[in-house]
KOLVEXKE-432224 format. One record per residue: residue number from 1; y, z, x of N, C-alpha, C, CB in turn. Coordinates in nm, 4 decimals. Glycine has a CB too. Layout:
BEGIN
r n NUM n_v Y n_w Z n_u X ca_v Y ca_w Z ca_u X c_v Y c_w Z c_u X cb_v Y cb_w Z cb_u X
...
// end
This chain:
BEGIN
r n 1 n_v 10.6522 n_w 15.1923 n_u 13.5057 ca_v 10.5230 ca_w 15.1354 ca_u 13.5352 c_v 10.5432 c_w 14.9941 c_u 13.5894 cb_v 10.4325 cb_w 15.1351 cb_u 13.4096
r n 2 n_v 10.4801 n_w 14.9647 n_u 13.7009 ca_v 10.4930 ca_w 14.8335 ca_u 13.7642 c_v 10.3980 c_w 14.7331 c_u 13.7002 cb_v 10.4655 cb_w 14.8435 cb_u 13.9150
r n 3 n_v 10.4470 n_w 14.6102 n_u 13.6870 ca_v 10.3631 ca_w 14.5022 ca_u 13.6349 c_v 10.2863 c_w 14.4382 c_u 13.7497 cb_v 10.4487 cb_w 14.3960 cb_u 13.5604
r n 4 n_v 10.1671 n_w 14.3952 n_u 13.7208 ca_v 10.0842 ca_w 14.3291 ca_u 13.8207 c_v 10.0761 c_w 14.1818 c_u 13.7833 cb_v 9.9413 cb_w 14.3939 cb_u 13.8297
r n 5 n_v 10.1194 n_w 14.0961 n_u 13.8766 ca_v 10.1183 ca_w 13.9525 ca_u 13.8530 c_v 10.0141 c_w 13.8870 c_u 13.9420 cb_v 10.2577 cb_w 13.8914 cb_u 13.8783
r n 6 n_v 9.9408 n_w 13.7950 n_u 13.8839 ca_v 9.8420 ca_w 13.7204 ca_u 13.9611 c_v 9.9134 c_w 13.6066 c_u 14.0331 cb_v 9.7274 cb_w 13.6658 cb_u 13.8693
r n 7 n_v 9.8902 n_w 13.5928 n_u 14.1633 ca_v 9.9535 ca_w 13.4880 ca_u 14.2428 c_v 9.8568 c_w 13.3706 c_u 14.2541 cb_v 9.9941 cb_w 13.5409 cb_u 14.3841
r n 8 n_v 9.9038 n_w 13.2537 n_u 14.2133 ca_v 9.8223 ca_w 13.1327 ca_u 14.2232 c_v 9.8483 c_w 13.0671 c_u 14.3582 cb_v 9.8533 cb_w 13.0338 cb_u 14.1064
r n 9 n_v 9.7608 n_w 13.0915 n_u 14.4518 ca_v 9.7781 ca_w 13.0341 ca_u 14.5846 c_v 9.7239 c_w 12.8923 c_u 14.5871 cb_v 9.7082 cb_w 13.1203 cb_u 14.6911
r n 10 n_v 9.7932 n_w 12.8059 n_u 14.6583 ca_v 9.7481 ca_w 12.6687 ca_u 14.6717 c_v 9.7752 c_w 12.5847 c_u 14.5489 cb_v 9.6030 cb_w 12.6663 cb_u 14.7020
r n 11 n_v 9.8785 n_w 12.6187 n_u 14.4745 ca_v 9.9060 ca_w 12.5478 ca_u 14.3494 c_v 9.9510 c_w 12.4043 c_u 14.3738 cb_v 10.0122 cb_w 12.6219 cb_u 14.2696
r n 12 n_v 10.0163 n_w 12.3762 n_u 14.4858 ca_v 10.0655 ca_w 12.2412 ca_u 14.5139 c_v 9.9816 c_w 12.1667 c_u 14.6173 cb_v 10.2080 cb_w 12.2482 cb_u 14.5614
r n 13 n_v 9.8642 n_w 12.2176 n_u 14.6468 ca_v 9.7784 ca_w 12.1500 ca_u 14.7441 c_v 9.7190 c_w 12.0240 c_u 14.6821 cb_v 9.6660 cb_w 12.2445 cb_u 14.7932
r n 14 n_v 9.6964 n_w 11.9217 n_u 14.7643 ca_v 9.6361 ca_w 11.7990 ca_u 14.7104 c_v 9.4891 c_w 11.8221 c_u 14.6742 cb_v 9.6482 cb_w 11.6835 cb_u 14.8126
r n 15 n_v 9.4403 n_w 11.7386 n_u 14.5846 ca_v 9.2992 ca_w 11.7446 ca_u 14.5475 c_v 9.2166 c_w 11.7027 c_u 14.6690 cb_v 9.2685 cb_w 11.6530 cb_u 14.4234
r n 16 n_v 9.1117 n_w 11.7777 n_u 14.6959 ca_v 9.0247 ca_w 11.7429 ca_u 14.8083 c_v 8.8797 c_w 11.7539 c_u 14.7632 cb_v 9.0519 cb_w 11.8351 cb_u 14.9315
r n 17 n_v 8.8015 n_w 11.6520 n_u 14.7934 ca_v 8.6598 ca_w 11.6501 ca_u 14.7561 c_v 8.5790 c_w 11.6001 c_u 14.8743 cb_v 8.6353 cb_w 11.5610 cb_u 14.6306
r n 18 n_v 8.4965 n_w 11.6864 n_u 14.9294 ca_v 8.4094 ca_w 11.6519 ca_u 15.0424 c_v 8.4867 c_w 11.5903 c_u 15.1591 cb_v 8.3011 cb_w 11.5555 cb_u 14.9968
r n 19 n_v 8.6073 n_w 11.6387 n_u 15.1845 ca_v 8.6873 ca_w 11.5889 ca_u 15.2957 c_v 8.7822 c_w 11.4769 c_u 15.2603 cb_v 8.5985 cb_w 11.5433 cb_u 15.4027
r n 20 n_v 8.7676 n_w 11.4168 n_u 15.1425 ca_v 8.8603 ca_w 11.3112 ca_u 15.0997 c_v 8.9817 c_w 11.3760 c_u 15.0356 cb_v 8.7918 cb_w 11.2119 cb_u 15.0004
r n 21 n_v 9.0985 n_w 11.3269 n_u 15.0714 ca_v 9.2214 ca_w 11.3845 ca_u 15.0200 c_v 9.2906 c_w 11.2875 c_u 14.9252 cb_v 9.3147 cb_w 11.4225 cb_u 15.1349
r n 22 n_v 9.3468 n_w 11.3410 n_u 14.8195 ca_v 9.4395 ca_w 11.2744 ca_u 14.7283 c_v 9.3912 c_w 11.1381 c_u 14.6794 cb_v 9.5716 cb_w 11.2581 cb_u 14.7954
r n 23 n_v 9.4661 n_w 11.0322 n_u 14.7100 ca_v 9.4406 ca_w 10.9002 ca_u 14.6515 c_v 9.3133 c_w 10.8356 c_u 14.7049 cb_v 9.5581 cb_w 10.8088 cb_u 14.6778
r n 24 n_v 9.2580 n_w 10.8861 n_u 14.8139 ca_v 9.1372 ca_w 10.8259 ca_u 14.8704 c_v 9.0166 c_w 10.8456 c_u 14.7784 cb_v 9.1080 cb_w 10.8855 cb_u 15.0084
r n 25 n_v 9.0192 n_w 10.9494 n_u 14.6954 ca_v 8.9127 ca_w 10.9690 ca_u 14.5972 c_v 8.9139 c_w 10.8533 c_u 14.4980 cb_v 8.9292 cb_w 11.1048 cb_u 14.5234
r n 26 n_v 9.0323 n_w 10.8143 n_u 14.4549 ca_v 9.0453 ca_w 10.7000 ca_u 14.3642 c_v 9.0026 c_w 10.5707 c_u 14.4295 cb_v 9.1875 cb_w 10.6874 cb_u 14.3157
r n 27 n_v 9.0415 n_w 10.5514 n_u 14.5560 ca_v 9.0008 ca_w 10.4302 ca_u 14.6279 c_v 8.8486 c_w 10.4216 c_u 14.6361 cb_v 9.0622 cb_w 10.4279 cb_u 14.7696
r n 28 n_v 8.7850 n_w 10.5349 n_u 14.6623 ca_v 8.6392 ca_w 10.5366 ca_u 14.6722 c_v 8.5759 c_w 10.5066 c_u 14.5366 cb_v 8.5901 cb_w 10.6725 cb_u 14.7250
r n 29 n_v 8.6310 n_w 10.5615 n_u 14.4304 ca_v 8.5793 ca_w 10.5333 ca_u 14.2963 c_v 8.5909 c_w 10.3864 c_u 14.2599 cb_v 8.6525 cb_w 10.6167 cb_u 14.1937
r n 30 n_v 8.7048 n_w 10.3260 n_u 14.2901 ca_v 8.7245 ca_w 10.1830 ca_u 14.2634 c_v 8.6269 c_w 10.0999 c_u 14.3465 cb_v 8.8707 cb_w 10.1411 cb_u 14.2941
r n 31 n_v 8.6068 n_w 10.1395 n_u 14.4718 ca_v 8.5131 ca_w 10.0677 ca_u 14.5582 c_v 8.3703 c_w 10.0741 c_u 14.5062 cb_v 8.5185 cb_w 10.1237 cb_u 14.6984
r n 32 n_v 8.3288 n_w 10.1901 n_u 14.4564 ca_v 8.1931 ca_w 10.2040 ca_u 14.4027 c_v 8.1771 c_w 10.1189 c_u 14.2767 cb_v 8.1616 cb_w 10.3526 cb_u 14.3716
r n 33 n_v 8.2803 n_w 10.1147 n_u 14.1921 ca_v 8.2740 ca_w 10.0283 ca_u 14.0734 c_v 8.2637 c_w 9.8806 c_u 14.1127 cb_v 8.3977 cb_w 10.0505 cb_u 13.9846
r n 34 n_v 8.3380 n_w 9.8406 n_u 14.2144 ca_v 8.3292 ca_w 9.7022 ca_u 14.2615 c_v 8.1908 c_w 9.6712 c_u 14.3181 cb_v 8.4363 cb_w 9.6754 cb_u 14.3676
r n 35 n_v 8.1316 n_w 9.7682 n_u 14.3874 ca_v 7.9955 ca_w 9.7485 ca_u 14.4376 c_v 7.8961 c_w 9.7321 c_u 14.3226 cb_v 7.9538 cb_w 9.8666 cb_u 14.5267
r n 36 n_v 7.9160 n_w 9.8070 n_u 14.2157 ca_v 7.8290 ca_w 9.7937 ca_u 14.0991 c_v 7.8413 c_w 9.6549 c_u 14.0368 cb_v 7.8625 cb_w 9.9011 cb_u 13.9953
r n 37 n_v 7.9634 n_w 9.6051 n_u 14.0295 ca_v 7.9856 ca_w 9.4707 ca_u 13.9746 c_v 7.9225 c_w 9.3647 c_u 14.0647 cb_v 8.1368 cb_w 9.4432 cb_u 13.9578
r n 38 n_v 7.9381 n_w 9.3795 n_u 14.1960 ca_v 7.8777 ca_w 9.2845 ca_u 14.2901 c_v 7.7253 c_w 9.2859 c_u 14.2765 cb_v 7.9190 cb_w 9.3182 cb_u 14.4357
r n 39 n_v 7.6676 n_w 9.4051 n_u 14.2627 ca_v 7.5221 ca_w 9.4145 ca_u 14.2442 c_v 7.4788 c_w 9.3426 c_u 14.1167 cb_v 7.4776 cb_w 9.5621 cb_u 14.2393
r n 40 n_v 7.5530 n_w 9.3643 n_u 14.0077 ca_v 7.5177 ca_w 9.2996 ca_u 13.8807 c_v 7.5260 c_w 9.1478 c_u 13.8922 cb_v 7.6098 cb_w 9.3487 cb_u 13.7680
r n 41 n_v 7.6305 n_w 9.0982 n_u 13.9566 ca_v 7.6466 ca_w 8.9530 ca_u 13.9725 c_v 7.5338 c_w 8.8959 c_u 14.0579 cb_v 7.7837 cb_w 8.9199 cb_u 14.0363
r n 42 n_v 7.5012 n_w 8.9622 n_u 14.1669 ca_v 7.3925 ca_w 8.9142 ca_u 14.2529 c_v 7.2587 c_w 8.9154 c_u 14.1791 cb_v 7.3830 cb_w 9.0000 cb_u 14.3798
r n 43 n_v 7.2325 n_w 9.0219 n_u 14.1055 ca_v 7.1043 ca_w 9.0347 ca_u 14.0364 c_v 7.0914 c_w 8.9322 c_u 13.9238 cb_v 7.0882 cb_w 9.1762 cb_u 13.9805
r n 44 n_v 7.2002 n_w 8.9120 n_u 13.8495 ca_v 7.1975 ca_w 8.8149 ca_u 13.7394 c_v 7.1857 c_w 8.6723 c_u 13.7928 cb_v 7.3240 cb_w 8.8284 cb_u 13.6525
r n 45 n_v 7.2449 n_w 8.6474 n_u 13.9095 ca_v 7.2378 ca_w 8.5122 ca_u 13.9659 c_v 7.1000 c_w 8.4793 c_u 14.0240 cb_v 7.3432 cb_w 8.4960 cb_u 14.0735
r n 46 n_v 7.0090 n_w 8.5766 n_u 14.0270 ca_v 6.8720 ca_w 8.5484 ca_u 14.0668 c_v 6.8373 c_w 8.5852 c_u 14.2096 cb_v 6.8449 cb_w 8.4065 cb_u 14.0473
r n 47 n_v 6.9226 n_w 8.6583 n_u 14.2780 ca_v 6.8927 ca_w 8.7015 ca_u 14.4149 c_v 6.7862 c_w 8.8116 c_u 14.4071 cb_v 7.0230 cb_w 8.7527 cb_u 14.4893
r n 48 n_v 6.6964 n_w 8.8130 n_u 14.5039 ca_v 6.5895 ca_w 8.9125 ca_u 14.5091 c_v 6.6487 c_w 9.0535 c_u 14.5056 cb_v 6.5030 cb_w 8.8931 cb_u 14.6361
r n 49 n_v 6.5795 n_w 9.1445 n_u 14.4331 ca_v 6.6277 ca_w 9.2819 ca_u 14.4153 c_v 6.6458 c_w 9.3537 c_u 14.5489 cb_v 6.5309 cb_w 9.3606 cb_u 14.3272
r n 50 n_v 6.5537 n_w 9.3367 n_u 14.6429 ca_v 6.5628 ca_w 9.4063 ca_u 14.7709 c_v 6.6776 c_w 9.3522 c_u 14.8564 cb_v 6.4309 cb_w 9.3941 cb_u 14.8467
r n 51 n_v 6.7048 n_w 9.2240 n_u 14.8445 ca_v 6.8200 ca_w 9.1665 ca_u 14.9147 c_v 6.9490 c_w 9.2231 c_u 14.8553 cb_v 6.8190 cb_w 9.0105 cb_u 14.9054
r n 52 n_v 6.9537 n_w 9.2323 n_u 14.7217 ca_v 7.0712 ca_w 9.2907 ca_u 14.6549 c_v 7.0936 c_w 9.4343 c_u 14.7014 cb_v 7.0541 cb_w 9.2869 cb_u 14.5011
r n 53 n_v 6.9857 n_w 9.5128 n_u 14.7029 ca_v 6.9978 ca_w 9.6525 ca_u 14.7455 c_v 7.0423 c_w 9.6629 c_u 14.8909 cb_v 6.8648 cb_w 9.7253 cb_u 14.7266
r n 54 n_v 6.9888 n_w 9.5779 n_u 14.9764 ca_v 7.0297 ca_w 9.5793 ca_u 15.1170 c_v 7.1775 c_w 9.5483 c_u 15.1340 cb_v 6.9476 cb_w 9.4798 cb_u 15.1963
r n 55 n_v 7.2244 n_w 9.4469 n_u 15.0626 ca_v 7.3664 ca_w 9.4094 ca_u 15.0709 c_v 7.4547 c_w 9.5223 c_u 15.0189 cb_v 7.3936 cb_w 9.2797 cb_u 14.9911
r n 56 n_v 7.4173 n_w 9.5799 n_u 14.9046 ca_v 7.4981 ca_w 9.6859 ca_u 14.8440 c_v 7.4965 c_w 9.8116 c_u 14.9305 cb_v 7.4470 cb_w 9.7183 cb_u 14.7025
r n 57 n_v 7.3817 n_w 9.8459 n_u 14.9874 ca_v 7.3761 ca_w 9.9628 ca_u 15.0764 c_v 7.4624 c_w 9.9425 c_u 15.2006 cb_v 7.2312 cb_w 9.9915 cb_u 15.1178
r n 58 n_v 7.4582 n_w 9.8236 n_u 15.2568 ca_v 7.5411 ca_w 9.7941 ca_u 15.3738 c_v 7.6896 c_w 9.8022 c_u 15.3387 cb_v 7.5073 cb_w 9.6548 cb_u 15.4298
r n 59 n_v 7.7280 n_w 9.7361 n_u 15.2287 ca_v 7.8688 ca_w 9.7389 ca_u 15.1874 c_v 7.9130 c_w 9.8798 c_u 15.1476 cb_v 7.8917 cb_w 9.6422 cb_u 15.0706
r n 60 n_v 7.8237 n_w 9.9550 n_u 15.0827 ca_v 7.8560 ca_w 10.0927 ca_u 15.0443 c_v 7.8772 c_w 10.1821 c_u 15.1649 cb_v 7.7461 cb_w 10.1499 cb_u 14.9574
r n 61 n_v 7.7924 n_w 10.1655 n_u 15.2657 ca_v 7.8082 ca_w 10.2433 ca_u 15.3890 c_v 7.9402 c_w 10.2102 c_u 15.4574 cb_v 7.6909 cb_w 10.2169 cb_u 15.4849
r n 62 n_v 7.9711 n_w 10.0815 n_u 15.4648 ca_v 8.0986 ca_w 10.0406 ca_u 15.5252 c_v 8.2175 c_w 10.0937 c_u 15.4456 cb_v 8.1065 cb_w 9.8877 cb_u 15.5349
r n 63 n_v 8.2058 n_w 10.0924 n_u 15.3123 ca_v 8.3130 ca_w 10.1445 ca_u 15.2268 c_v 8.3361 c_w 10.2928 c_u 15.2531 cb_v 8.2796 cb_w 10.1219 cb_u 15.0786
r n 64 n_v 8.2287 n_w 10.3719 n_u 15.2543 ca_v 8.2423 ca_w 10.5152 ca_u 15.2782 c_v 8.3004 c_w 10.5432 c_u 15.4162 cb_v 8.1073 cb_w 10.5843 cb_u 15.2635
r n 65 n_v 8.2523 n_w 10.4718 n_u 15.5167 ca_v 8.3038 ca_w 10.4935 ca_u 15.6521 c_v 8.4520 c_w 10.4590 c_u 15.6605 cb_v 8.2246 cb_w 10.4101 cb_u 15.7534
r n 66 n_v 8.4924 n_w 10.3485 n_u 15.5986 ca_v 8.6326 ca_w 10.3064 ca_u 15.6039 c_v 8.7226 c_w 10.4047 c_u 15.5300 cb_v 8.6486 cb_w 10.1663 cb_u 15.5445
r n 67 n_v 8.6807 n_w 10.4498 n_u 15.4116 ca_v 8.7630 ca_w 10.5419 ca_u 15.3330 c_v 8.7758 c_w 10.6764 c_u 15.4042 cb_v 8.7028 cb_w 10.5616 cb_u 15.1923
r n 68 n_v 8.6670 n_w 10.7283 n_u 15.4592 ca_v 8.6750 ca_w 10.8552 ca_u 15.5318 c_v 8.7615 c_w 10.8419 c_u 15.6571 cb_v 8.5345 cb_w 10.9038 cb_u 15.5698
r n 69 n_v 8.7539 n_w 10.7284 n_u 15.7243 ca_v 8.8373 ca_w 10.7082 ca_u 15.8431 c_v 8.9849 c_w 10.7042 c_u 15.8050 cb_v 8.7976 cb_w 10.5781 cb_u 15.9157
r n 70 n_v 9.0179 n_w 10.6326 n_u 15.6969 ca_v 9.1571 ca_w 10.6285 ca_u 15.6508 c_v 9.2055 c_w 10.7670 c_u 15.6104 cb_v 9.1719 cb_w 10.5315 cb_u 15.5330
r n 71 n_v 9.1214 n_w 10.8428 n_u 15.5418 ca_v 9.1588 ca_w 10.9767 ca_u 15.4990 c_v 9.1845 c_w 11.0680 c_u 15.6186 cb_v 9.0501 cb_w 11.0359 cb_u 15.4103
r n 72 n_v 9.0994 n_w 11.0590 n_u 15.7197 ca_v 9.1182 ca_w 11.1423 ca_u 15.8387 c_v 9.2385 c_w 11.0977 c_u 15.9209 cb_v 8.9931 cb_w 11.1394 cb_u 15.9252
r n 73 n_v 9.2612 n_w 10.9669 n_u 15.9293 ca_v 9.3691 ca_w 10.9147 ca_u 16.0130 c_v 9.5061 c_w 10.9402 c_u 15.9524 cb_v 9.3502 cb_w 10.7662 cb_u 16.0356
r n 74 n_v 9.5224 n_w 10.9090 n_u 15.8248 ca_v 9.6549 ca_w 10.9104 ca_u 15.7645 c_v 9.6826 c_w 11.0309 c_u 15.6759 cb_v 9.6734 cb_w 10.7873 cb_u 15.6851
r n 75 n_v 9.5836 n_w 11.1019 n_u 15.6307 ca_v 9.6065 ca_w 11.2191 ca_u 15.5480 c_v 9.6502 c_w 11.1829 c_u 15.4071 cb_v 9.7096 cb_w 11.3075 cb_u 15.6119
r n 76 n_v 9.7199 n_w 11.2771 n_u 15.3434 ca_v 9.7519 ca_w 11.2620 ca_u 15.2021 c_v 9.8456 c_w 11.1455 c_u 15.1730 cb_v 9.8128 cb_w 11.3882 cb_u 15.1510
r n 77 n_v 9.9597 n_w 11.1387 n_u 15.2416 ca_v 10.0598 ca_w 11.0361 ca_u 15.2117 c_v 10.0807 c_w 10.9363 c_u 15.3244 cb_v 10.1901 cb_w 11.1013 cb_u 15.1796
r n 78 n_v 10.0085 n_w 10.9496 n_u 15.4338 ca_v 10.0344 ca_w 10.8671 ca_u 15.5511 c_v 10.0107 c_w 10.7189 c_u 15.5319 cb_v 9.9513 cb_w 10.9137 cb_u 15.6619
r n 79 n_v 9.9080 n_w 10.6822 n_u 15.4562 ca_v 9.8787 ca_w 10.5405 ca_u 15.4344 c_v 9.9890 c_w 10.4752 c_u 15.3524 cb_v 9.7431 cb_w 10.5233 cb_u 15.3642
r n 80 n_v 10.0382 n_w 10.5452 n_u 15.2513 ca_v 10.1468 ca_w 10.4917 ca_u 15.1689 c_v 10.2734 c_w 10.4771 c_u 15.2527 cb_v 10.1733 cb_w 10.5830 cb_u 15.0464
r n 81 n_v 10.2999 n_w 10.5743 n_u 15.3395 ca_v 10.4173 ca_w 10.5655 ca_u 15.4274 c_v 10.4047 c_w 10.4481 c_u 15.5237 cb_v 10.4355 cb_w 10.6963 cb_u 15.5062
r n 82 n_v 10.2847 n_w 10.4263 n_u 15.5756 ca_v 10.2649 ca_w 10.3143 ca_u 15.6677 c_v 10.2858 c_w 10.1813 c_u 15.5966 cb_v 10.1246 cb_w 10.3195 cb_u 15.7294
r n 83 n_v 10.2341 n_w 10.1685 n_u 15.4743 ca_v 10.2531 ca_w 10.0456 ca_u 15.3974 c_v 10.3997 c_w 10.0256 c_u 15.3604 cb_v 10.1672 cb_w 10.0481 cb_u 15.2709
r n 84 n_v 10.4718 n_w 10.1339 n_u 15.3319 ca_v 10.6133 ca_w 10.1232 ca_u 15.2967 c_v 10.6985 c_w 10.0879 c_u 15.4183 cb_v 10.6625 cb_w 10.2538 cb_u 15.2347
r n 85 n_v 10.6567 n_w 10.1307 n_u 15.5359 ca_v 10.7343 ca_w 10.1047 ca_u 15.6572 c_v 10.7409 c_w 9.9562 c_u 15.6904 cb_v 10.6749 cb_w 10.1805 cb_u 15.7744
r n 86 n_v 10.6412 n_w 9.8795 n_u 15.6444 ca_v 10.6430 ca_w 9.7349 ca_u 15.6698 c_v 10.7585 c_w 9.6663 c_u 15.5980 cb_v 10.5109 cb_w 9.6720 cb_u 15.6265
r n 87 n_v 10.8077 n_w 9.7259 n_u 15.4900 ca_v 10.9137 ca_w 9.6640 ca_u 15.4110 c_v 11.0538 c_w 9.6958 c_u 15.4621 cb_v 10.9021 cb_w 9.7075 cb_u 15.2683
r n 88 n_v 11.0659 n_w 9.7799 n_u 15.5618 ca_v 11.1968 ca_w 9.8145 ca_u 15.6169 c_v 11.2361 c_w 9.7082 c_u 15.7188 cb_v 11.1951 cb_w 9.9566 cb_u 15.6821
r n 89 n_v 11.3531 n_w 9.6461 n_u 15.7018 ca_v 11.3934 ca_w 9.5433 ca_u 15.7983 c_v 11.4307 c_w 9.6055 c_u 15.9330 cb_v 11.5117 cb_w 9.4620 cb_u 15.7434
r n 90 n_v 11.4139 n_w 9.5279 n_u 16.0396 ca_v 11.4494 ca_w 9.5774 ca_u 16.1724 c_v 11.6004 c_w 9.5859 c_u 16.1886 cb_v 11.3898 cb_w 9.4876 cb_u 16.2808
r n 91 n_v 11.6714 n_w 9.4887 n_u 16.1331 ca_v 11.8168 ca_w 9.4909 ca_u 16.1381 c_v 11.8709 c_w 9.4148 c_u 16.0182 cb_v 11.8694 cb_w 9.4302 cb_u 16.2710
r n 92 n_v 11.9980 n_w 9.4413 n_u 15.9852 ca_v 12.0640 ca_w 9.3771 ca_u 15.8724 c_v 12.1713 c_w 9.2847 c_u 15.9278 cb_v 12.1249 cb_w 9.4824 cb_u 15.7736
r n 93 n_v 12.1713 n_w 9.1593 n_u 15.8842 ca_v 12.2692 ca_w 9.0616 ca_u 15.9305 c_v 12.3786 c_w 9.0498 c_u 15.8254 cb_v 12.2027 cb_w 8.9230 cb_u 15.9582
r n 94 n_v 12.5017 n_w 9.0713 n_u 15.8685 ca_v 12.6166 ca_w 9.0573 ca_u 15.7797 c_v 12.7158 c_w 8.9660 c_u 15.8509 cb_v 12.6813 cb_w 9.1977 cb_u 15.7438
r n 95 n_v 12.7387 n_w 8.8469 n_u 15.7979 ca_v 12.8195 ca_w 8.7470 ca_u 15.8662 c_v 12.9652 c_w 8.7437 c_u 15.8212 cb_v 12.7591 cb_w 8.6128 cb_u 15.8461
r n 96 n_v 13.0015 n_w 8.8289 n_u 15.7271 ca_v 13.1412 ca_w 8.8302 ca_u 15.6836 c_v 13.1876 c_w 8.9745 c_u 15.6642 cb_v 13.1592 cb_w 8.7487 cb_u 15.5523
r n 97 n_v 13.3189 n_w 8.9894 n_u 15.6496 ca_v 13.3770 ca_w 9.1215 ca_u 15.6290 c_v 13.3796 c_w 9.1590 c_u 15.4819 cb_v 13.5172 cb_w 9.1267 cb_u 15.6861
r n 98 n_v 13.3425 n_w 9.0672 n_u 15.3957 ca_v 13.3541 ca_w 9.0884 ca_u 15.2520 c_v 13.2759 c_w 9.2128 c_u 15.2070 cb_v 13.3043 cb_w 8.9647 cb_u 15.1766
r n 99 n_v 13.1573 n_w 9.2329 n_u 15.2588 ca_v 13.0758 ca_w 9.3482 ca_u 15.2203 c_v 13.1472 c_w 9.4790 c_u 15.2523 cb_v 12.9401 cb_w 9.3437 cb_u 15.2913
r n 100 n_v 13.2095 n_w 9.4877 n_u 15.3699 ca_v 13.2765 ca_w 9.6106 ca_u 15.4092 c_v 13.4035 c_w 9.6343 c_u 15.3285 cb_v 13.3092 cb_w 9.6071 cb_u 15.5567
r n 101 n_v 13.4758 n_w 9.5276 n_u 15.2981 ca_v 13.5974 ca_w 9.5456 ca_u 15.2175 c_v 13.5623 c_w 9.5877 c_u 15.0754 cb_v 13.6804 cb_w 9.4159 cb_u 15.2150
r n 102 n_v 13.4532 n_w 9.5353 n_u 15.0208 ca_v 13.4111 ca_w 9.5774 ca_u 14.8869 c_v 13.3695 c_w 9.7242 c_u 14.8889 cb_v 13.2946 cb_w 9.4891 cb_u 14.8356
r n 103 n_v 13.2987 n_w 9.7653 n_u 14.9923 ca_v 13.2577 ca_w 9.9051 ca_u 15.0033 c_v 13.3776 c_w 9.9970 c_u 15.0174 cb_v 13.1638 cb_w 9.9237 cb_u 15.1215
r n 104 n_v 13.4766 n_w 9.9571 n_u 15.0968 ca_v 13.5961 ca_w 10.0393 ca_u 15.1154 c_v 13.6747 c_w 10.0505 c_u 14.9853 cb_v 13.6850 cb_w 9.9807 cb_u 15.2262
r n 105 n_v 13.6849 n_w 9.9420 n_u 14.9107 ca_v 13.7589 ca_w 9.9451 ca_u 14.7848 c_v 13.6886 c_w 10.0329 c_u 14.6822 cb_v 13.7765 cb_w 9.8036 cb_u 14.7296
r n 106 n_v 13.5573 n_w 10.0246 n_u 14.6759 ca_v 13.4854 ca_w 10.1035 ca_u 14.5756 c_v 13.4857 c_w 10.2519 c_u 14.6108 cb_v 13.3415 cb_w 10.0535 cb_u 14.5619
r n 107 n_v 13.4886 n_w 10.2858 n_u 14.7392 ca_v 13.4872 ca_w 10.4271 ca_u 14.7766 c_v 13.6231 c_w 10.4931 c_u 14.7576 cb_v 13.4430 cb_w 10.4423 cb_u 14.9206
r n 108 n_v 13.7313 n_w 10.4182 n_u 14.7755 ca_v 13.8646 ca_w 10.4761 ca_u 14.7584 c_v 13.9150 c_w 10.4617 c_u 14.6162 cb_v 13.9625 cb_w 10.4112 cb_u 14.8538
r n 109 n_v 13.8524 n_w 10.3774 n_u 14.5370 ca_v 13.8974 ca_w 10.3567 ca_u 14.4004 c_v 14.0143 c_w 10.2613 c_u 14.3911 cb_v 13.9345 cb_w 10.4871 cb_u 14.3388
r n 110 n_v 14.0488 n_w 10.1948 n_u 14.5008 ca_v 14.1601 ca_w 10.1003 ca_u 14.5050 c_v 14.1150 c_w 9.9676 c_u 14.4455 cb_v 14.2116 cb_w 10.0809 cb_u 14.6505
r n 111 n_v 14.1887 n_w 9.9172 n_u 14.3442 ca_v 14.1507 ca_w 9.7934 ca_u 14.2766 c_v 14.2226 c_w 9.6711 c_u 14.3327 cb_v 14.1787 cb_w 9.8051 cb_u 14.1289
r n 112 n_v 14.3099 n_w 9.6878 n_u 14.4278 ca_v 14.3875 ca_w 9.5740 ca_u 14.4784 c_v 14.3178 c_w 9.4947 c_u 14.5833 cb_v 14.5155 cb_w 9.6202 cb_u 14.5326
// end
């Protein structure tokens, strides 16, 4: 008798919600929390409620547009790769032979 196994398709796919992929959901959540804090600060400081709402709606719209654009442009890991690429030097300057002799000695196991 043959066994029947259920196949879990898409087990390693990134989380996606309304077109947002992976870490962009977190970025959007953090942005919304920051907007809530900005609204509270503006309201407590005595700014008119309608002015507060206008500012928050404008900033919220810009936040959503920016996050969706980043998600569409870079995908799941592209933004992290782009940020990491800035840390790669264009060239390495080595002004002495000491580095190469140390590497040669360590690779051959020669202690002399």
